[in-house]
C-alpha positions, -999 to 999 in steps of 0.1 A, spaced: -533 -337 -247 -551 -361 -271 -586 -369 -262 -607 -399 -273 -644 -401 -270 -658 -430 -250 -687 -452 -261 -711 -433 -239 -700 -400 -254 -704 -383 -220 -667 -381 -211 -634 -380 -230 -603 -400 -223 -572 -380 -214 -548 -409 -212 -548 -446 -220 -528 -474 -202 -527 -511 -199 -525 -510 -161 -532 -482 -136 -520 -487 -100 -538 -466 -74 -514 -459 -45 -477 -454 -45 -469 -471 -12 -450 -504 -8 -479 -524 -23 -484 -502 -53 -446 -499 -60 -441 -537 -59 -471 -544 -81 -460 -518 -107 -424 -531 -107 -436 -567 -112 -460 -557 -139 -433 -539 -158 -410 -570 -155 -438 -590 -169 -438 -570 -201 -464 -542 -195 -452 -510 -211 -481 -486 -206 -482 -484 -168 -491 -456 -145 -490 -451 -107 -513 -426 -91 -503 -414 -56 -522 -388 -35 -491 -378 -14 -464 -356 -27 -438 -384 -28 -438 -421 -35 -432 -445 -6 -465 -443 14 -465 -449 52 -429 -462 51 -416 -427 47 -423 -420 84 -411 -455 96 -375 -447 105 -372 -477 128 -356 -510 115 -371 -545 112 -381 -543 75 -369 -564 47 -357 -595 65 -379 -618 43 -378 -600 10 -343 -586 9 -326 -609 35 -314 -579 55 -327 -555 81 -337 -521 68 -356 -491 80 -390 -484 65 -375 -454 45 -347 -476 32 -372 -503 22 -393 -478 3 -363 -461 -13 -353 -494 -29 -386 -498 -47 -388 -461 -56 -353 -464 -72 -365 -495 -91 -396 -477 -103 -374 -449 -116 -348 -473 -131 -376 -491 -151 -390 -457 -163 -425 -464 -148 -446 -433 -151 -462 -419 -120 -482 -389 -109 -480 -377 -73 -503 -353 -55 -531 -369 -75 -564 -380 -60 -585 -407 -76 -621 -397 -75 -639 -427 -90 -635 -459 -111 -661 -470 -137 -664 -501 -158 -669 -494 -195 -689 -513 -221 -658 -529 -236 -646 -542 -202 -620 -515 -197 -620 -492 -167 -623 -455 -165 -603 -438 -137 -613 -402 -129 -585 -384 -111 -575 -348 -103 -543 -329 -95 -531 -293 -96 -509 -298 -127 -532 -317 -151 -566 -308 -137 -593 -334 -141 -581 -366 -158 -601 -394 -174 -578 -424 -177 -588 -455 -196 -571 -487 -185 -574 -525 -192 -565 -535 -156 -565 -517 -123 -545 -525 -91 -560 -511 -59 -532 -504 -33 -545 -475 -13 -533 -489 21 -553 -484 53 -562 -458 78 -563 -456 116 -594 -458 138 -598 -423 154 -615 -412 186 -647 -409 167 -648 -447 163 -646 -451 201 -671 -441 227 -651 -424 255 -669 -399 277 -652 -365 281 -645 -332 264 -625 -328 232 -592 -313 244 -560 -309 225 -535 -337 230 -553 -367 215 -537 -382 184 -537 -415 165 -504 -433 169 -496 -428 132 -503 -390 133 -479 -388 163 -453 -408 143 -455 -383 115 -452 -354 138 -421 -368 155 -403 -384 125 -411 -361 97 -423 -328 111 -399 -328 141 -425 -320 168 -429 -337 202 -467 -341 208 -464 -342 246 -444 -349 277 -466 -373 297 -482 -399 274 -508 -427 277 -513 -451 248 -546 -468 243 -541 -501 224 -511 -523 218 -510 -523 180 -475 -522 164 -475 -485 157 -485 -477 193 -457 -500 206 -431 -485 183 -442 -449 193 -439 -459 230 -402 -465 224 -398 -435 201 -413 -410 225 -392 -424 254 -361 -419 233 -372 -383 227 -375 -376 264 -412 -381 270 -426 -402 298 -448 -430 285 -468 -436 317 -489 -465 305 -500 -487 276 -536 -497 281 -549 -528 261 -585 -540 263 -576 -575 253 -557 -599 276 -529 -601 250 -509 -577 228 -523 -568 194 -488 -563 180 -458 -584 171 -441 -602 200 -408 -587 190 -422 -552 194 -435 -560 229 -400 -570 238 -379 -544 220 -402 -514 224 -419 -520 258 -402 -545 280 -367 -533 272 -378 -498 282 -397 -508 313 -429 -492 300 -460 -504 321 -487 -523 303 -521 -531 316 -540 -558 297 -578 -562 301 -580 -524 307 -595 -495 288 -600 -458 291 -634 -448 304 -631 -411 307 -610 -382 292 -603 -353 315 -595 -317 305 -611 -291 283 -585 -270 265 -556 -295 269 -557 -331 280 -551 -334 318 -556 -371 324 -576 -402 318 -595 -427 339 -587 -463 332 -608 -493 342 -605 -531 342 -628 -549 318 -646 -582 322 -647 -612 297 -671 -592 275 -648 -562 275 -672 -541 296 -657 -519 323 -659 -532 359 -674 -507 383 -650 -499 412 -618 -505 392 -613 -469 380 -578 -454 383 -569 -418 373 -537 -413 353 -523 -378 348 -511 -371 312 -510 -344 286 -511 -367 256 -532 -397 245 -522 -419 216 -548 -441 200 -535 -474 186 -568 -491 183 -567 -508 149 -564 -501 112 -591 -503 85 -584 -508 48 -592 -479 26 -622 -494 10 -644 -465 -2 -629 -466 -38 -631 -504 -38 -668 -504 -28 -677 -476 -52 -664 -495 -82 -685 -525 -74 -659 -547 -57 -673 -571 -30 -661 -563 5 -653 -589 31 -670 -582 64 -642 -596 85 -613 -578 68 -632 -547 56 -612 -550 24 -620 -565 -11 -628 -601 -15 -600 -616 -37 -589 -649 -52 -555 -665 -52 -542 -642 -79 -554 -611 -59 -582 -604 -84 -613 -590 -69 -649 -598 -78 -647 -574 -107 -628 -588 -137 -595 -569 -143 -595 -551 -109 -568 -565 -86 -561 -554 -50 -531 -559 -27 -514 -549 5 -533 -532 34 -562 -523 11 -571 -560 12 -563 -568 49 -540 -553 75 -506 -568 75 -480 -569 102 -449 -572 80 -443 -552 49 -425 -582 34 -459 -600 33 -473 -569 15 -446 -571 -11 -451 -608 -17 -488 -603 -22 -483 -573 -44 -458 -589 -67 -484 -616 -73 -510 -590 -80 -487 -571 -104 -478 -603 -123 -514 -614 -126 -525 -580 -137 -499 -582 -165 -512 -616 -174 -547 -603 -175 -540 -576 -201 -522 -600 -224 -550 -626 -225 -576 -624 -252 -599 -648 -234 -604 -652 -197 -609 -685 -179 -642 -693 -162 -639 -688 -124 -643 -719 -102 -652 -698 -71 -641 -724 -46 -646 -707 -12 -618 -705 13 -631 -700 48 -618 -699 84 -631 -726 107 -620 -733 143 -601 -704 159 -595 -687 125 -609 -652 122 -605 -647 84 -586 -660 54 -571 -643 23 -578 -652 -4 -615 -658 1 -618 -678 -31 -597 -700 -54 -607 -696 -90 -581 -719 -107 -563 -750 -95 -537 -747 -123 -510 -731 -102 -476 -744 -91 -484 -730 -56 -509 -708 -38 -505 -690 -5 -533 -687 21 -529 -660 48 -550 -660 79 -553 -646 115 -563 -665 146 -589 -654 172 -567 -658 203 -532 -668 215 -527 -706 211 -497 -728 218 -484 -760 202 -511 -762 176 -517 -778 142 -528 -756 113 -550 -778 92 -561 -771 56 -591 -793 45 -613 -797 15 -646 -814 24 -637 -843 47 -601 -846 33 -572 -831 51 -550 -815 24 -521 -805 46 -512 -796 82 -483 -777 98 -472 -774 134 -469 -740 151 -454 -734 185 -474 -703 191 -500 -683 170 -512 -649 180 -539 -626 165 -513 -599 160 -491 -621 138 -502 -631 103 -499 -668 95 -492 -681 60 -496 -716 46 -484 -723 10 -501 -751 -10 -481 -769 -37 -495 -782 -70 -503 -817 -57 -521 -802 -27 -541 -779 -49 -552 -808 -70 -569 -824 -39 -592 -794 -35 -629 -802 -43 -657 -778 -36 -644 -758 -6 -613 -751 15 -613 -746 53 -585 -734 75 -586 -744 112 -564 -744 143 -564 -777 162 -552 -777 198 -530 -806 211 -558 -826 226 -578 -824 194 -549 -834 171 -558 -867 154 -527 -870 132 
């Protein structure tokens, strides 16, 4: 293996690439494919699992690909299409490889330190980097639930892996805390495998998942759901024996006297996802407090020049098709970055959520010289018959009607070139209720 000394003289380069993609899930695969199609030859994907495909490998249910492929696929089929394309394009990848750190070098390039059992410790120099590590589930440690630590408590994703890949049934009598999409899907999956899903308990007064999953996975199987309820105690020492649930008030605090005991041997936690942001923060990328992922501009470039991010690393998506669209943009822009000899000055026009909008992605627009730019956002509550309004200063750039918007469903507004030209010093995204609509 040829090694080249760095400017600092402290480390030696094992490999050199134009673009390194960290993460071989749906986001990383799409970004790598698009970068190759945009002329990047020296390209490497680093994946910590033993296979490419990411979380989609355990998603054997359908509902994927309707936007991108125009047909309904399972998660494994969706991943397989991109893996096949990566292999057809001869894109180099290393699996079972963990990225330890990313450093910015004096010449502007990045040094990726990674390790695996075959190559040992690797120091990889790259002009551009795409972060696509995905997200992780909140565990019981993130919740404050009194009780012992018995066996039988799983995150919904861990249970999904046990059932769909390992072939194990985690339990027979199941309670699910949270109504995220993975929890809803596992409610159906466990029912089909013969388990009794006794209850789905959601602290909010509405579902955190897609409306279609509430219908197809819960209502169609007559699975009970209690909104505005949470678990206040876990019973059992060696194995879970049951849980106590309580109604919550408007501040999500348990109401005394509303406790109910539910017998169960398994508890699944579907209480939210968090972007994998440790590597992002460690390499100096600014993190958004609302999304817990990197701050990005309209090209998916982070606050650090030449470092791009996409997929659930940036913010948690509900549809993998949206992940793909975002990642294709990141891959194309990373390819453009490595080809440019000079880089444009950033405008840093902030994009912010206003009335009833929790966050937006991107958080900044750095160039108005695009044919189009997509703004994704999530709302704070369930609203019906609303107007989505994009404004710059006092000027309304565009608006769009929505019959219903929910926190669990990502919203997307695409600005065309004429609308982008109207942007001044800031952009706000807001939801107007019918009585507020002045159009």
